N, C-alpha and C positions, 0 to 999 in steps of 0.2 A: 558710494551710493549702494543702498540695499536693494536687492532683487532687481537688477537691471534686466532689460530685455536682451541686451547684447554686450559682450566684451569686445572692445577694439584694442588690438595690440599695435602700438606705434602712433606717434603724434607728428609724423611727417606729412607731406601732401596727401598721401592716400588715407591715412588715419583721420586727418582733419576733414577731408572731403566726405568720408563715410559718416563721421559723426554729424556733420551738418545736414546731409541728406536724410540720414536715418531719424534725426531729431525732427526734421521737417515733415517726416512721415508719421510723426506721433510716437516715436519709440524712445525709450530711455536707454542711454548708453553709458558705459563706463570705459574711459580711455586710459590705458596704462602705457607709460613711456619710461624707458630705462634711463634716459638722460634727464637733465634738469631744465629743458626748455623744448619748445616746438622746433621742428626743422633742424634737428641736431646734425644730420648729415650735411646739410647745406652750410652750416656754420664751420664745418671742418674742411670744406673744399678750398682749393688754392685761390689766392687773392684775385687774380685777374679773370676768373671764370665768369662768363655770361651764359645765359640760356642760349641754346642753339635753336630754340623755337621762338617765334616772335611773340610779343606781348599779347596781341589780340587772340592768339590761339592757346594761351598758357594759363588763363584764369581758371580757378576751381568753381564748382557750381554755386551760383548765387552771388558771386562777387568778381567782377572783372579786375584785372590789374590796372592800376591808375594810369591815366593817359600821360601823366608827368614822367613816368618811367621811361627808360631807354627802349628803343624798338626791340632790342634784345636785352632784357633786364639783367643787371649785374647780380652777383652772388648776394651782396648785401641787400639789394632791392627784393630779392626772392625771400630772404629771411624776414625783412620788414613786412612783406605781403603776408607771409604765413602767420606772423604775430597778429597782424590786423585781422586776418581771417578768423583766427581763434577768438579774438575779442568780439568781433561782430556777431558771431553765432554762439557766444557765451560757452565755448568749449573749454572745459577745465580739466585737462589731463591730470592723472595722478603721476607726478614726476618722481624720478628716482626709484621707480618700482618696475624692475625687469620681470617679465613673465618667464619663469624658468622652465615651465612645463604646462602643457595644455592637454587635458585628458577628457574623454567622454565618460560621464558618470550617470548611467541611466539615461534620462531624457535631458540632462543638463551637461554643459561644458564647464569644467572646473579649471580655473587658471591659478597656478601656484605662484605667489609673489613673496617678497621678503617678509611681509607682515602676516602671512597666512594664505588664504585662498578665497577666491571669489567665483561664484557660479552664476550661469545664465543659460537660457536655452539656445543662444546663438553666440558664436565666436567668429570674429573677422580678423584675419591676420593681415596687417598692413605695414609690415616691417621694412618694405622697400627692397631694392636689389643692390644696394651699395653698403651693406652692413658687414660683409665678410671679404676683406681683401685677399686676392689670390697672389701668393708669393712663390713663384717657381724657384727652384734651386738647380745649380749645375755643379759638376765636378770641380773641385777647387774653391768652392764658395767659402769654406772655412779658412782658407789661406789668404783670401783677398783682404787687403789692409784698408781699402777705402770704405766709404759709407754706402750702404745699400738701403734705400728707403722706397716704400710703396708710394704711388701717386697720391694716396689718401693722406700721406704725411708731408707731402710737398706743399709749401706755402708761397714762396716767391724766390727770385734768383739770388737774394742777398748772400746766403751761405755758400754759394757756388762761384762767386766772382773770382776770376783768376784761376779757375780750375778747369779741368777737362771732364765733361759729363757725358755719359751714355744714357739715353732714354730708351727703354725697352718697350716696344709696342707702338703701333701707329693707328690707334683708335683716336677718339676725340680727345681724351686726356693726354695721350702721348704726343699727338700733334700740337696741341696747344701749350703743353709744358715746354716742349722743344722750342716753340716760337717764343715763349716767355723768356727762356734762357738766351736765345739768339738775340732778341731785342735788347737785352742787357749787356751784350758783348761777350757772353760766355761761349767758350769753345765747346760746341755740342754736336753729338751725332745721334741718329735714330737707328736702333737695331730693328729691322723689319724682316721677320722670318718667312712670312708667306705672302701670297698675292693680296692686293687691297682694292677697295673701291673708294672713291672720293666724290663728294658732292659739294657744289657751291652753296653757301648759305642763302644766297638770293639768285634767282634765275629769271631773266627777262623782266627785271624790276619787281618781282614778287618773291616773298619768302619761299624757300624750297618746300616748307611744310604745306603751303597753299596748294602746290602741285600734287603733293602726296595725298592730301585730302580729296582733291579733284579726281584722282585716279584710284581711290581706295577700293572701289568695287570691281575693278578690272583685274584679270589674271596677272600675276607677277611677271611672267615671261613677256607678256604683251607690253606691259608698262615699261619694262627695261628695254625692249626692242625699240619702242617708239622714242624713248628718251635718249638712247645711246648717242646718236649723232649730235643732238643738242648739247649734251654734257661734254662731248669731245670738243665741240666748238667753244664752250664756255670755259673749260679748264685747260685745254691744250693737251699735248701728249706728256703724261707724267712718266711713261716708260723710259723716256730719255734721261730721267733723273735717277735711274737705277731701281725703280719700282716695277713690280709686275702687276698687271691688271687682272683681277679675279675673273674667272670664267663666268661666274654667276653675277648678274647685275645687282645693283643696290637693293632693290625691292625683294628680289629672290633671296638675297643673302640674309635679309632681316626675317623674312617669313620662314625660311627653311632652317637657318642656322642660328637665329637669334643674335646675329652680329650686326652692329650698327656701322655703316660706312663713316669714314672720317668726313666731317663737315668742315670745309676749309675756311678759316678765318684769317689767313695770311701765311700759313705754313708753306704752301706751294711756292710762294714768292721767295721765301727764305731758302728753300731747297734749290731753287733755280739760281739764286745769286751765291750759293755756296756757304751761306751762314749756318745752314744745317746740313750735315753730311749724312749720307745713307750708308748703312752697313747691313750685313746679313744677319742670320740667326747666330746665337751664341753656342759654341761647342763646349767651352769650359772657361773658368776664371783662373787667373794667375794671381800672384801676390800684389801685382800693381796694375792689373788690367784684364783684358779679355782676349781669348782666342776664338775667332769666328769660324763658322762652318766651312769656309773656304781655306782654312788653315792660317790665315793672316792674323797676326797679333797686334794689339794696340793698347797703349796705356790710358787709363782713366782714373781720375781721383774720386769719382762718385758715380753711382748707378741709380737711376730712378726707374722703378718698375711700374710702368703704365700697363699692367697686365690684367686689369679688371677685377671683378668680384665674382665669387662663387658661393652663393648662399644656399646652404643645405638645411632645410627646415625639418628634417626627420627627427633631429634631436629635440626640437621644440614640441612636436606632436608625435610621440612614439606610438607604435602599434597601429599606424594608419597608412600602411604602405600603398594602398590603392589610390590615394590622392596625389602621390608623388611619382616623378619619373626616376630614372636610374641615378640621377644626380641630386635628388632631393628637392627638385623644383616642382611647384604645383602643376598638375596637368591642366587645370583650368583656373582662370582668374576672372573676376567680374561676373561670376555666375555660380549657381549652386554646384557643389561637389557631390560625389556619390555617398557622402556621409551626412546625415541630417544635421542641419544647423551649423555646418562649417563652411566658411567662405574665405576667399583670398581677394585682395585688391592691389593692383599696381605691381604685380610680380613678374610681368613679362615685358619685353621690348616691343614697342609699337612703331610702325612706319609713319604714323600720323601724329607723333609727339607724345612723350610720356605723360606730361601733365594733362594734356587734353584727354588722353585715354583714361587716366585716373578719374577725371571728372565724369566721363561717360560710364565707367564701371561703377562708380559710387552711386550715381543716380539709378542705375539698373539694379544694383544690390538693394537699395532702400526699398524699392517696390517688391522685389522678390522676397525679402526678409519679412516685410509686413504681411504678405500673403501667407508665408510659411507659418508665422506666429498665429495668424487668424485661423488657419486650418487646424493648428494644434488646439486652440481654444474650443473650436467647434467639435473636435473629436473627444475632448475631455468630458 
């Protein structure tokens, strides 16, 4: 597309939602995606993954998820939905074109792609938060003879049958991958370094997200105080399983630390029956296993790193330090930055559901960008 109003980087949920809402606002957009299809991150996730947010709160602007989908849609249903969404709003990303650099050039933003460059007065970075796997290392990693894979590379239990596996990290991916392995009869343990918070997927017959939305305008400490006895009743005492409960409540943990509590889809039950063992943090690796922080050693044939993602966008947008924090994460998302024409969508964790927040951000950005472009035209 020649002379677009905006460049959108990424064709996942955030990029598609921004394209749909901005086109609905009368803007011309060019969407660039380094992969060969929409929703590429969802295509790479492990097989058993389902949304942890319910179908009714997970649709993007202008198109609900089909009622025929599961209450908590599967990975394949999410991919199907994103494909249908792109078709419905006639969003045609330029696939196989990674934006390697985005620079301010006078009043324009210039995106460098494989075939040259494209310029527009507005740039929206919608690359998601699952594009840069974080892979910690420990002393002895080079000597370890087993396989070490990140959760983004894990698909299903088949390669691990008959083996001993250590899953590192008890977030949503770690908890569910350990569950997946345990249900297949794999000998699996969870390495949990610090204190945790756990939420049920449903509470008192309602999705946990419904409660989060209900309480969204209340202070985090108040929400956590009110919910604490209800959650203890719903989940029981997980301290007896060798886990430590975090001092911060679930909402405070999200708001202040950007950490999402584990949403239990069956992991606690497997911890209680011993199908999943709990181990502490890792001190070092040996040629055939792990030495934990308490000095105990144990053999493992494979290690799965459910250690999350750390996306540093400073390399994509050089010389724009003011819009990033010390880790290269955008200071603001879903609203104007302090650099004219630069926006981010879907780049932070939300207590009220990632897809829901993406939709709200995209709708807000469409209005803000339309006003920004109108002001530019009036001033010209």
